Phi, psi and omega in degrees: 000348181300327182295339179287345179267354182286130181253131178267149179253179175076045181289157181294136174289151176246180184263012182298135179060024176265151172265107188262125180238134176270131180231145179275127178228107181243291183299323185261015187307308184294317180293319181297316181287326181290315185261352182055050176229128172247134181240153172205151174298147180274069181232170182296336178300336184245019177296336182296343182273341181306135178085359179294133174250358172205144178241140169259105178285126181237134174246099187293332179292316181270339183083010182280146177220122183232110176276131180221143178286140174276123182263330180197154178225138176220147175253133182240126179293158184301325183273007182244004183295336178271345184234104184250025184297342178285348179271137177282157174283149004271006182297324181299315181296321179294317180296317180297317181295319178295310184294328179297335180273330189246347190293338181285345182266109184290350173287338182257307179252104184281128180301139177070017184238137172289154182226153173255139175244125177255119179266124188253158181291165191255024177303138183291137173225076179300160186306315180300327178288320176300318182300328180292336179290333181286331182268352180287135177289168178301318180295316180297318180298319178298320178294320180297317179296323177298320179293316180294330182289323181213070188300330182294342177285344185241330183224143173238125182260154171292166180281331181223161175250120182205150179271116183284312191223089181302133177091348182284135174230166182294136180285157179262152174053042176061027176293150183271144176276144174246110185287140174292149186299330181290350178261331189297318181292312178299324178294321179297323178297329178273004181062040178243137178270160179279095181287112186269000182292171186309311180260012184303312180300326178293318178297316179297317178299318179300313182289321180293336180269014176086012179286145176252129182249096181303149182290143174207107184065224184276348180237243182204186177302154178296139170269109191257123174281118185285338175260105190243015177084005179257162178054035178079008181273155173294157179260104189301321187290347179252004186241117183293346176266356183237330189303321179247023176273114189295339178290346185259011176210159180226160167275122185248131176302136183306328181289340182249352185299320181294321177297323179297332177280329191257332186273117177297322181294318179295323176302314180297321179297321179288321176299317180294321180298319178297323178294315183293323182280318192234005186056036184259116187208070183296345178266352186055040183272341188239352187304316187261010182264000000 
């Protein structure tokens, strides 16, 4: 149980208190996402981007929309595009790689014009995840942005990711779980009872891993398994390596719980969050991104 007390660092940034600007990215879509650099001429046409602390990259042809935090901004004079020594690493390498792909296209890099480079965070957005943004309705997209802006209002994560009870799966027909003796004493030390209900072991794992379950009525927020057997994902409640693995579930506000079941994009966002927090990726969807 000691591993349940281990706290991981490096949590994903959110869009809270960010100035979010939508920008069109078509020709440079692949280069921008690969190198996480967005460029624009330093002209009045692009003054609307000044002060942006997050960009929503939009590809109108594909319908993809990817929100990313701005980590740094630099202005490069027209005669300095070939010499980026003033940029510190790793931004210099990213800028050089990006410019080597796009500088020949005068629609992107205007001759004789200074340019701004926006360096974006490197959160993974695999192609399948990008595709889900195209199928999201306007209402669903608005809800997703609200969640990204202030995720703690909708989801509470455990502090660590750990498997509490290897081999345990959800019981059928409201059958009760019988906890092994090697678990009862450590749970008692954490002042947790052996919850024998159908989803009880998952709830216990969440609490033992430092998760906070805000009150809602007589109980608390739903303990939501993010891997639910849809979109090619494993079904956690039937998998003994996932059912009580705290990295695979969150406490979900009741008002958003239904969306977490139905929205493919929100599922991907939760899967990515588990990867970023706990390196938990049973689908191997983010390892190479």
